[in-house]
N, C-alpha and C positions, 0 to 999 in steps of 0.2 A: 504494500500500500504506500502511496506517495502522499506526502504532506506538503502543502503549499506554505512557503514561508516568504512573505512579502519582502522582508529585509534582505534575505539571500538573493532573491530575484533582482532587487534594486542594485545590490552590490555587483552581481553578475553583469547586469546591463551597463553599469558605470564602468566596469573593467573593459567590456567590449568597446564602448565608446572611446575610452582612454587609449586603447590599442589602435583604433582607427585614427585618432588625432596624432598619436606618436608616429604612425606610419606616414601620414601626410606631412608631418614636420620633417621626418627623415628624407622623404622625397624632395621636399622644397629645399632643404639644406644641401642635398646632393646636387640639385640643379644650380643653385647659387654658387657652390664651390666649382662646379664644372665651368660655368660661365666666367668666373674669375680666372681660373687656370687657362681657359681658352684665350682670354684677353691678354694675359701675361705672355703666353706663347706667341700670340700674334704680334705683340709689341717687340718681342725679341727677334722677329723675322725668322722663326724656325720653320722647317718643312714638316709636312705631315708624313705619316708612314707610307701612304700611297704614293706621294711625290718621291720619297726616298727610294721606294722599290722600283718606280718607273725609271728613274735616273740610273739606278743600279743595273737594271736590265739593259738599258742603252749602253752603259759602259762595258758590260759583259759582251754584248754583240760587237761593239767596236774592237774590243780586245781580240775576239775570235777572228774578225775580219783582218785585223792587223797581222795576226799569226799566219793566216792563210796567204796574205799578200807577201809576207816575208819569205814564206816557203816558195812561193811562185818566183820571186826575185832571185832567190838562191838557185833554183832550178834553171832559170834563164841565164844567170851568170855562169853556171857550170857548163851549160850548153854552149855559150859563147866562148868560154875558155877552151873547150874541146875543139870548137871550130877554128880558133886561132892556132892551136897546135897542129891541126891538119894542114893549114895553109903553110906553116913554117916547115913541116915535114915533107912537103911536095918538092920534087926536084925541079930545078929551073930548066925550062925547055930552051933549046937554042933558038934564038931570034925572038924570044919573049921579052917584054920590057923588064928591065932590071937584070938581064943576063949579060 
């Protein structure tokens, strides 16, 4: 059997309302703190995580392209050096310029 106690019901209702008010105050404090932090970061001209990641990806792509171009230049220089050696190793033909 359940007995009704007006006093306990009132205390329970008061606690429930207090928890709602506390939650609202917590949310409001978090929003205020977030706006202050955002303003401070904006004043310091700092980048966001998304901007940082975008620039990081661009730098990585540029580094990979630079490595590929360096390898291509090295291959072309090696090919050119091999062609120069072939020209030096060819015998002079009689009547050719430089003979």
